[in-house]
Structure formats: C-alpha cells, structure tokens
C-alpha positions in Angstrom: 3.8 38.2 -27.8 4.1 35.7 -24.9 0.5 35.5 -24.0 -1.9 33.1 -25.3 -4.2 35.8 -25.9 -7.3 33.3 -24.9 -9.2 32.8 -21.5 -11.6 30.2 -20.2 -14.6 31.5 -18.9 -16.8 28.9 -16.8 -20.3 29.7 -16.0 -20.8 27.2 -12.8 -24.4 28.2 -12.2 -25.1 27.1 -16.3 -22.4 24.6 -16.9 -21.1 26.2 -20.0 -17.1 26.8 -20.6 -16.3 29.5 -23.4 -13.6 30.6 -25.0 -13.2 34.5 -25.6 -10.0 36.8 -26.5 -7.9 38.1 -23.8 -8.1 42.2 -23.8 -4.9 42.9 -24.9 -5.4 46.6 -23.9 -5.7 45.6 -20.5 -2.4 43.3 -20.8 -0.3 46.2 -22.2 -1.1 47.9 -18.9 -1.4 45.0 -16.4 0.9 42.4 -18.0 -0.8 39.3 -16.4 -1.5 36.8 -13.4 -1.8 39.1 -10.8 -2.1 42.3 -12.7 -4.5 41.3 -15.6 -6.6 38.8 -13.5 -7.1 41.8 -10.7 -8.1 44.2 -13.5 -10.6 41.5 -14.8 -12.1 41.2 -11.2 -12.0 44.8 -10.5 -14.0 45.3 -13.9 -16.5 42.5 -13.0 -17.1 42.5 -9.4 -18.8 44.0 -6.9 -15.9 45.0 -4.3 -18.9 44.6 -1.6 -20.2 41.5 -2.9 -20.4 38.2 -0.4 -17.0 36.7 -0.8 -18.5 33.5 -0.7 -21.5 34.0 -2.9 -22.2 33.4 -6.3 -21.5 37.0 -7.3 -17.9 36.8 -6.4 -15.8 35.4 -8.9 -12.6 33.3 -8.7 -9.6 33.7 -11.5 -6.6 31.6 -11.9 -4.5 33.2 -14.2 -0.9 32.7 -15.7 1.9 35.1 -16.1 3.5 35.8 -19.9 6.7 34.2 -18.7 5.0 31.2 -17.1 5.6 27.9 -18.9 8.9 29.7 -20.6 12.2 29.0 -20.2 12.6 31.9 -17.8 14.2 30.6 -14.4 11.1 30.0 -11.8 8.8 30.7 -14.6 6.1 28.4 -13.7 3.9 30.5 -11.5 0.3 31.1 -11.5 -1.9 32.8 -9.1 -5.9 32.8 -7.7 -7.3 36.1 -7.3 -11.1 36.6 -5.8 -12.4 38.8 -3.0 -11.2 37.0 0.3 -13.5 35.8 2.6 -11.0 36.2 5.5 -10.4 39.9 5.1 -13.2 41.2 2.8 -9.9 42.9 0.7 -8.8 41.9 -2.8 -7.1 38.4 -2.5 -4.3 37.1 -4.8 -2.2 34.0 -3.8 0.5 32.7 -5.6 1.6 29.1 -6.2 4.6 27.5 -8.0 4.9 23.5 -8.8 3.7 22.4 -12.5 -0.1 23.3 -12.5 0.3 26.6 -14.1 2.8 25.7 -16.9 0.3 23.2 -17.7 -2.5 25.6 -18.1 -0.3 27.8 -20.2 0.6 24.6 -22.3 -3.2 24.2 -22.9 -3.4 27.6 -24.7 -5.0 29.5 -21.9 -4.0 33.0 -20.1 -6.5 32.4 -17.2 -9.4 30.8 -16.2 -12.8 32.9 -15.0 -15.3 31.0 -12.5 -18.2 32.6 -11.9 -21.5 31.6 -10.5 -22.2 28.6 -8.2 -23.1 25.2 -9.3 -25.9 23.4 -7.7 -23.8 20.3 -7.3 -20.2 19.3 -6.8 -18.2 19.2 -10.1 -14.7 19.6 -11.5 -13.0 21.2 -14.5 -11.4 19.2 -17.1 -9.2 20.7 -19.3 -7.3 19.3 -22.4 -5.7 21.7 -24.8 -8.6 23.6 -25.9 -11.4 21.4 -24.8 -13.0 22.4 -21.6 -15.8 20.6 -19.7 -17.3 20.4 -16.4 -17.8 17.1 -14.8 -19.3 15.4 -11.7 -17.3 15.3 -8.3 -19.5 13.5 -6.7 -17.0 10.9 -5.6 -14.5 13.6 -4.9 -16.6 16.0 -2.5 -15.3 15.1 1.2 -12.1 13.7 -0.1 -8.7 15.3 0.9 -6.7 17.3 -1.4 -4.5 14.3 -1.9 -6.9 11.8 -2.2 -8.6 14.0 -4.8 -5.3 14.3 -6.8 -5.1 10.7 -6.8 -8.4 9.8 -7.5 -8.2 11.8 -10.8 -4.6 10.6 -12.0 -6.4 7.2 -11.5 -9.6 8.1 -13.6 -7.8 10.0 -16.4 -4.9 7.7 -16.6 -2.6 10.4 -17.4 0.9 11.0 -15.1 1.3 14.3 -17.2 -2.2 15.6 -15.7 -1.7 18.3 -13.3 -4.7 19.0 -10.7 -5.3 22.1 -8.4 -7.9 21.3 -5.9 -9.5 22.0 -2.4 -9.6 19.6 0.6 -12.1 19.2 3.4 -11.4 22.5 5.4 -12.8 24.3 2.3 -15.8 22.4 2.1 -16.5 22.8 5.8 -16.0 26.9 5.5 -12.6 27.3 6.9 -11.6 31.1 6.2 -8.4 30.5 5.2 -8.1 27.2 3.2 -5.7 27.0 0.0 -5.9 25.6 -3.2 -3.3 23.0 -3.5 -1.8 21.7 -6.6 0.7 19.0 -7.1 0.0 18.0 -3.8 2.0 20.2 -1.7 2.4 23.6 -3.6 -0.2 26.1 -2.5 -1.8 29.4 -3.3 -2.4 29.5 0.3 -3.3 33.0 1.3 -6.4 34.7 2.2 -8.8 31.7 1.9 -9.1 31.4 -2.0 -9.8 27.9 -1.9 -12.6 28.6 0.4 -13.9 30.6 -2.5 -13.3 27.7 -4.8 -15.6 25.4 -2.4 -18.3 27.5 -2.3 -18.8 27.3 -5.7 -19.0 23.9 -5.3 -15.8 23.6 -7.5 -13.7 20.6 -6.2 -10.8 20.5 -8.8 -9.2 21.5 -11.6 -7.4 19.2 -13.6 -5.3 20.3 -16.7 -3.3 18.6 -19.9 -1.9 20.8 -22.2 0.4 19.5 -25.2 1.3 23.0 -26.8 3.9 24.2 -25.3 5.0 28.0 -25.7 5.3 28.9 -29.2 4.6 32.6 -29.3 8.0 34.7 -27.6 8.0 37.9 -29.3 11.8 38.0 -29.9 13.2 34.3 -29.4 16.5 35.3 -29.8 16.7 37.9 -27.5 14.4 35.9 -24.7 17.0 33.0 -24.7 19.7 35.2 -24.1 18.1 37.7 -21.4 17.0 34.2 -19.6 20.6 32.9 -19.8 21.7 35.8 -18.3 19.3 35.8 -15.6 20.2 32.1 -14.9 23.9 33.0 -14.8 23.2 35.6 -11.9 21.1 33.3 -10.1 24.0 30.7 -10.0 26.3 33.2 -9.0 24.3 34.7 -6.1 25.2 33.5 -2.6 21.2 33.3 -1.6 19.8 31.9 -5.0 22.6 29.9 -5.8 23.9 28.5 -2.6 21.5 29.2 0.7 18.3 28.6 -0.7 19.1 25.4 -2.8 20.9 23.7 0.3 18.8 25.3 3.1 15.7 26.5 1.5 13.5 29.4 3.2 14.4 27.7 6.7 17.8 29.1 6.4 15.9 32.4 7.7 15.3 30.7 10.9 18.6 31.0 13.2 19.3 34.4 11.3 16.1 35.9 12.1 16.4 34.6 15.5 19.7 35.8 16.1 19.0 39.4 15.2 16.1 39.9 17.3 13.3 39.8 14.8 11.7 36.5 15.8 8.1 36.5 17.3 7.6 33.7 19.5 4.0 32.9 21.7 1.8 35.0 19.3 4.0 37.8 19.1 3.7 38.1 22.9 7.8 37.5 23.0 10.4 38.1 20.7 13.2 35.4 20.2 12.4 32.0 20.5 14.5 29.6 22.5 13.9 26.4 20.6 14.4 27.9 17.2 17.7 25.7 16.6 15.7 23.0 17.1 13.2 24.0 14.2 15.6 25.4 12.0 17.4 24.2 8.2 20.3 22.9 10.0 18.2 20.8 12.4 16.5 19.5 9.4 19.7 18.1 8.0 21.2 16.9 10.8 20.6 13.1 11.4 18.0 12.0 14.0 19.7 10.2 17.0 16.6 7.8 16.6 16.9 6.2 13.3 19.9 7.9 12.0 17.9 9.7 9.2 17.7 13.4 8.6 14.5 14.9 8.6 15.1 16.8 5.1 15.1 14.0 2.7 15.9 16.2 -0.3 15.3 19.4 -2.1 13.1 20.2 -4.9 12.2 22.5 -7.8 8.9 24.0 -9.3 8.8 24.0 -13.1 11.7 25.6 -14.9 13.4 26.6 -11.5 17.1 26.8 -11.1 17.2 27.6 -7.6 15.2 24.6 -6.0 14.4 25.9 -2.7 11.5 23.5 -1.8 11.7 20.9 0.9 10.9 17.5 1.1 11.1 15.9 3.9 10.1 12.3 6.2 9.0 11.9 9.7 10.6 9.4 12.1 8.4 6.6 11.7 8.6 6.0 15.7 7.6 9.7 16.2 4.3 9.6 18.2 2.6 11.6 15.6 2.9 9.1 12.7 3.7 6.0 14.6 0.4 4.3 13.6 0.0 6.1 10.2 1.8 4.7 7.6 0.4 7.2 5.2 2.3 10.0 6.8 5.5 7.8 6.9 6.6 8.4 3.3 8.4 11.6 1.8 6.5 14.9 1.2 6.4 18.7 1.1 8.7 19.8 4.2 8.6 22.9 6.2 9.5 26.4 4.6 10.1 29.0 6.9 6.8 30.9 7.3 5.1 27.5 8.2 7.8 26.6 10.5 7.2 29.8 12.5 3.7 29.9 12.4 3.3 26.3 13.7 6.3 26.3 15.8 7.6 29.6 17.3 4.4 31.4 17.4 2.7 28.4 19.3 6.0 27.8 21.4 6.5 24.3 19.7 10.2 22.8 18.7 9.2 19.0 17.8 10.5 19.5 14.5 8.7 16.0 13.2 5.5 17.1 15.0 5.5 20.1 13.3 6.5 18.4 10.0 3.7 15.9 10.4 1.2 18.9 11.3 2.5 20.7 7.9 1.7 17.5 6.0 -1.8 17.8 7.6 -1.9 21.5 6.3 -1.1 20.2 2.6 -3.1 17.3 2.7 -6.5 19.4 3.5 -5.5 22.6 2.1 -5.3 25.1 5.2 -2.6 28.3 5.2 -0.2 27.4 7.8 0.7 30.6 8.6 -3.0 31.6 9.7 -3.5 28.5 11.2 -0.5 28.4 13.3 -1.2 32.1 14.3 -4.8 31.4 15.3 -3.9 28.5 17.3 -1.4 30.9 19.2 -4.3 33.3 19.7 -6.1 30.5 21.5 -3.1 29.2 23.3 -2.8 32.6 25.1 -6.5 32.7 25.6 -6.4 29.3 26.9 -3.4 30.1 29.3 -5.4 33.5 30.6 -8.3 31.6 31.3 -10.8 33.2 28.2 -11.1 29.9 27.1 -10.7 26.0 28.7 -11.3 22.4 28.1 -14.9 23.1 27.5 -14.3 25.0 24.4 -11.3 22.7 23.1 -12.5 19.4 23.2 -10.7 18.2 26.4 -7.2 19.4 24.8 -5.0 21.1 27.2 -4.3 23.8 24.9 -1.0 25.2 26.3 2.1 26.8 24.6 4.9 24.2 23.9 2.8 21.2 23.8 3.4 19.4 20.4 0.9 16.5 21.7 -2.1 19.2 22.3 -1.2 21.0 19.0 -1.1 17.3 17.0 -4.4 16.5 18.6 -6.3 19.7 17.5 -5.1 19.8 14.0 -6.2 15.8 13.5 -9.6 17.2 14.8 -9.4 20.6 12.7 -10.4 18.7 9.5 -13.4 17.7 10.9 -14.9 21.3 10.7 -17.1 20.3 14.0 -16.6 21.8 17.5 -13.5 24.2 18.1 -12.4 23.5 14.7 -15.5 26.0 13.7 -14.2 28.4 16.0 -10.3 28.1 14.7 -11.5 28.2 11.1 -12.6 31.8 11.3 -9.1 33.2 11.7 -7.7 34.9 14.7 -9.5 38.3 14.1 -13.2 36.3 14.2 -11.7 34.1 16.9 -10.7 36.8 19.2 -13.9 38.8 18.8 -15.9 36.0 19.4 -14.2 35.5 22.7 -13.9 39.2 23.4 -10.1 39.5 23.5 -9.7 41.3 19.9 -6.1 43.1 21.2 -4.7 39.2 21.1 -5.2 38.9 17.4 -2.0 39.7 15.7 -3.4 40.8 11.9 -3.5 43.8 9.3 -7.2 43.7 7.5 -8.0 40.3 9.4 -4.9 38.5 7.8 -2.3 36.8 10.2 1.0 38.2 10.5 4.5 36.3 9.1 7.5 35.5 10.6 9.1 38.9 11.1 8.5 41.0 14.1 7.8 44.6 13.1 9.1 46.0 16.5 12.8 44.9 15.5 12.1 45.4 11.9 10.8 48.8 10.9 10.1 48.8 7.3 8.2 45.5 7.2 5.9 46.9 9.8 5.1 49.7 7.4 4.7 46.8 4.5 2.4 44.9 6.6 0.4 47.7 7.7 -0.3 48.9 4.0 -0.7 45.7 2.0 -3.7 45.3 0.4 -4.3 42.0 1.1 -3.6 42.1 5.0 -0.3 41.2 6.5 1.9 39.9 4.0 5.9 39.6 3.8 5.3 38.8 0.0 3.8 42.1 -1.0 6.9 44.1 -0.1 9.8 42.0 1.3 12.0 44.7 2.9 13.9 42.0 5.0 16.0 41.7 1.9 17.2 45.1 2.6 16.9 45.5 6.2 18.6 42.4 7.4 20.2 40.5 4.3 21.5 43.8 2.5 19.8 43.2 -1.0 20.0 45.3 -3.0 21.4 47.7 -0.5 21.9 47.5 3.4 19.4 49.7 5.3 19.4 49.7 9.4 16.3 47.7 10.8 15.7 50.3 13.6 15.7 53.5 11.2 12.3 54.7 9.9 14.0 57.3 7.5 13.5 56.2 4.0 11.5 53.3 5.3 8.3 54.7 3.3 10.1 55.1 -0.2 12.0 51.4 0.3 8.4 49.5 0.9 6.8 51.5 -2.1 9.9 50.4 -4.2 9.6 46.9 -2.7 5.6 46.7 -3.2 5.6 48.4 -6.9 8.6 45.8 -7.8 7.0 42.5 -6.3 3.8 43.7 -8.0 5.6 43.2 -11.4 7.3 40.1 -10.6 4.1 38.4 -9.5 2.3 39.6 -13.1 5.2 38.3 -15.0 4.5 34.9 -13.8 8.0 34.8 -11.9 9.1 33.8 -8.4 9.7 36.4 -5.7 12.8 34.8 -4.8 14.5 35.6 -7.7 14.4 39.1 -6.4 17.4 38.1 -4.0 19.6 38.1 -6.9 17.8 40.1 -9.8 17.0 43.8 -10.0 14.6 45.3 -12.5 17.3 45.6 -15.0 17.7 41.7 -15.0 13.7 41.1 -15.2 12.6 43.9 -17.3 14.8 42.3 -20.6 13.1 39.1 -20.2 9.6 40.8 -20.1 10.4 42.9 -23.1 11.8 40.2 -25.2 8.9 37.7 -24.4 5.7 40.6 -24.7 5.4 43.0 -27.4 5.2 46.6 -26.5 8.1 48.5 -24.7 8.6 46.7 -21.3 11.4 48.9 -20.3 12.7 49.1 -16.7 10.8 52.4 -16.2 7.6 50.6 -18.2 7.7 47.9 -15.9 7.9 49.6 -12.5 5.2 51.7 -13.5 3.1 48.6 -14.2 3.9 47.5 -10.9 2.6 51.2 -9.2 -0.6 50.9 -11.7 -1.3 47.4 -10.1 -0.6 48.5 -6.7 -3.2 51.8 -6.8 -5.8 49.4 -8.7 -5.7 46.7 -5.6 -6.0 49.7 -3.3 -9.0 51.4 -5.4 -10.8 47.8 -5.3 -10.3 48.0 -1.2 -11.3 51.4 -0.9 -14.7 50.5 -2.8 -15.1 47.3 -0.4 -14.9 49.7 2.4 -11.2 49.9 3.5 -9.8 53.5 4.7 -6.8 54.7 5.9 -8.1 53.5 9.3 -7.1 49.9 8.2 -3.5 50.8 7.7 -2.7 49.9 11.0 -0.6 47.5 13.3 -2.0 46.0 16.7 -1.5 47.6 20.1 0.8 45.1 20.9 3.4 45.9 18.5 2.9 49.7 18.8 3.0 49.9 22.6 4.3 46.4 24.0 7.9 46.9 23.9 10.6 44.2 23.1 11.6 42.4 26.3 15.1 41.3 25.8 17.4 40.4 22.8 19.3 42.3 20.3 16.0 44.5 19.7 15.4 45.0 23.4 12.8 48.1 24.4 11.8 48.4 20.9 8.2 49.0 19.3 7.0 50.1 15.7 7.0 53.7 14.9 4.4 53.2 12.3 3.1 56.7 13.0 6.5 57.9 11.6 6.3 56.3 8.6 2.6 56.4 7.1 2.5 59.7 6.4 5.5 59.4 4.5 4.5 56.7 3.0 1.1 58.4 1.3 3.2 61.3 0.0 5.6 59.0 -1.7 2.6 57.1 -3.2 1.3 60.4 -4.3 -2.2 59.9 -2.3 -4.0 62.2 0.0 -3.1 62.8 3.9 -5.8 60.5 4.6 -4.7 57.7 2.3 -6.8 58.2 -0.9 -5.8 58.2 -4.4 -6.5 61.5 -5.9 -7.3 62.2 -9.8 -3.8 63.4 -10.4 -2.4 60.2 -9.8 -5.3 58.0 -11.3 -4.4 59.7 -14.6 -0.8 59.2 -14.2 -1.0 55.4 -13.7 -3.9 55.3 -16.3 -6.4 54.3 -13.8 
C-alpha cells in the first residue's frame, strides 16, 4: 500500500497534535504529496482567504514512494495558498527531511490556525508535540538547524525551518531543510512564519515496510536505476556538472535571458557556468565546486557543494562563509547572475549561501533585484531608495551589499521582499515585472523557446519551469525533438508534460528522473508500491485530475483566463541578436489550442463534462 495511512493535524491556535486516518478514497484518486495535499487544501481552505491569515493552512506532504528504494524517492512538498501570487502553492524539496517524516509514520502534516507565540514541532515516531521557539525566533535557518541538533543531541534528526526573511514577511521566503535544500518557490516559508511556526524537527525509526508487492517493486526500481545510469543526462551530465550544465547550452541556442529579460544572451555566461565551477581558480588553485551531493535515495547526485575563495571580497572577513555549502544550481545562477548582469562566480556563490542561510527563493530574489536594477538605471529609483547603493546591472559589489542588507527586512529590503510585481507596481513601472500570476520567470526566454512560454502562462503556481519542462523536448530532444520556434503541437506537448509532472511530484520522485524515464518506467514502480491499478493510463489520468483540481482552486480564488498571459516585453519586444534574433513569443497562437486540448471552454473554464470525466 506504501502509504502510512496516517496524517498529523497540528492546531497551532489550540496547541494540539492529533493523529487521524488518511482519506484513502482521495489517495486512490490523487496518489500523494502534491496531488493529495492539494485535495486536502481545496476541501479545507477558502481559496479567497488571506494567505497570511490563520484561515490558510500549510501542509507538509510525502508521496507513496518517499522513503522507499525508488531512485530519488526522498521528496516532500509544502502546500498552501501563496502570499506571493494568491494562487495555490506547492513547493517541492529534496534532501532527507521527507524520508524521515515517512520513517516516523506520517504521510503528511496539516498545520492550521496560528500560535500566539513562536513554536516548533518535534516529531519522534508517533509522538508529536509543540515546543517553545523563543530561543529560535530571530535566528537564521542555519542557526536554527544547529540549535535544534544541539538541543536534542541526535545527528539523525532532520529539520525543516524558516529564516529571518520569512519572519520579516518577505513574500517569497522558503522552507529550508538539511541547510541547503528548499521548498523554495511561492512563499511557503512566509506562510509558515505567519503561523509563528519556526521549525519542524523529525526523527523516524520505523522505516518503510508496507510496499504492496515488494518483489515487483524491487524489480521495477532496479530497472529504473539501470535506465538512469545508462542515460547520458542522468548518468553522466547531471552527476558531473549538475543543472549548471545548461548555462552554456541555453546561452548558445539563444534562450538565456539577461538583465531583467531585456536582452537574450549573456556575455558572461561562461564565467558562471558548470565548466567555470570545476576550473581551478588562479588565486588559490582550487575550483568553486568542491563535490557533488545526493538527496535521499538518489542515484543521480546532481547537487552542488561549493567553496568560495577565502580571499574573495565577499567572504574575506567572514570565516563562517569560507567552508563548503550548497552551491549554485542553474536557475539560481541565472537569476542571481545573468538576470542581474553579474558574472562573478564567487560573489554569486556567496549570495546563494545567504539565500540558503535565511531562506529566500533565489529565482524570485534575483529577478526582483533585476527589476530594481532596471528601474535604477532608468531613474525611477535612486540611491535614496536603495540606501546609498549604486544598484547597476553587473555590479557584484552592489549586489553583495544589497543582499547583506536584505535579511534585516528594513528600508529597501521591505520593498524587495514584495517580489517584482508589487515592487514595480509601487514605483508605477508594472511593465518591468517579468512574472506570470505574480511569480517570476525562471531561466528560459519564451521568445526563443515557444512551448515553455505556453507552460509559463498556464502554470497553476505562476511562472515555473517545473510545471511543464518542455525544454527537455524543445532543446534536449527528450523524449522527442520538437522545434523551439514552432508553435504547432506545443499545446499538446505542454499538456502532456504538465500532467506527467503532476504525477511524478505526487509520487514522491524527482522530476529530473524524467530526463530518462517515461511513464512506462514510473507507473510500474507506483503500481507495485501502491494498492489499486496504477497503469500508465491511470497514472496520466491522475496527473490530469491534479492539474484540473489546482485550476479549480485558482478559479475560486479569482483567477481567470486573463491571467494566462505573458508580459508585453516577451510578446512585443523582439530578441535583438543571436540565434533567435527577431523572435517574440506567439502565445496567441497556442493558448486556444491548449484550452481545447485540456477539454476546457474557449475562455479557459473547466466544463461539467471534463469534471465528470476526471471525477472532480
């Protein structure tokens, strides 16, 4: 059966922790993690509620394959209504926290209400209690993790917590676990802090002993691992270079945005690429990349562990940042680097350390700083607003100084903490916010790559590459090659990627497996682990059901087809040079076909027939 069949409900207002049975009827429709937790959220939370009010709920959820021997089966998600977008939020994280929660015997934790004082939740197998976090409030995520380990004297304890930016109300704060893994997007950490919940510390000793068909599961997972090992991306590229392998690739094909997406193509891309990370520095003869790392149960090991040159200006007098820690992944390197015009690898690594230390989404943070830089350069804001910082594109010194100030939550940090949409609205330059539904774009320009533009526009959580990674097909040719600048067939391609990803997220697996795995590799693992019929067809239908359910939540929250759009810059301002010169995104050609492929009305609504077909 693979589910523990148990959820923990934590009423923060009452200070109570209660066990209750998992709704198995829902589990058989929505599987787990993203899907199942979103179902609970949809049933229990008014979509129009204040995201930072006590009526919003926050759910930490595992999937049925979390904690198992399935490769990458270490994922968990945090689900709530987003304070950044007002839409449904589901942010996925790796590391070891998710598996530990499963070992403790819980499929998910539902947090409701708000504590009248700072608390943390301690889980030791089936025992759960809220404890005072007075000594933790005001501490960074790194400090919180260290203090809890010192307090409980258990090296196997796994901690998920928020940093100071969440406490200050930054709308895109993350939930950090294992110090440098993150449920990073959409402000789920901000919701956690709004409830006066500082951390969740888990120790589980039960393991996983409830696989439906253990022999079939072992065979299916072993087959899956062999496929990952033999694939060029999951067996060679990602272990050696991580996601940063994409920096030079995307720049080379004319898809890398730069300077608040004003330009496409970044002249400094090579300096912040995966290749640069492994090149020994002239200063100390050591590379930025110290080693790679893996999350629980992962046979890919794409994680980056980096060290900054101790003589670099950013860390010269700061020994606490001179050791090895979580390094740059592609999205962070782009947002903190190309989007701000900064190509100083060690400076970006240090800024990434600060993002991990205090829990802010580096994609939204970098993109918000980029919008601020454009406003600074055109005179909309000046040093009066920025606290004396000359916030120009390409200035590593200015970016470092700004980030060090950001964790205070004061002055211009308060503006930056709004995200780029509200920041640009405040200064009456809304056209400079590169967002969909209020969430900032990741590292692929939709003018040069058409399908990803449609995926951004229709994403249920705002602009996101992980809600339909058509880059796999349009750039890498996985599972089939489609032409970047063609719009034909992109509606069906986006739908297929979105549905499949919803299922992968709900199973407890990492989406990076899909560089090698198709649903014919994934479904046998789910089917062997879980009771019921989880054929390829049923898995894809579950993914489609989850996508439509999220859409219904957003509709009830007030979103319409008018929100399935891209900024004017990407629809009207052509790429100025490079392989994709002259292109804009042609969303208008693709969106009607997408609605049709989904079985929706011409105005993007879900009709009764589609609801009935998907048992919604």
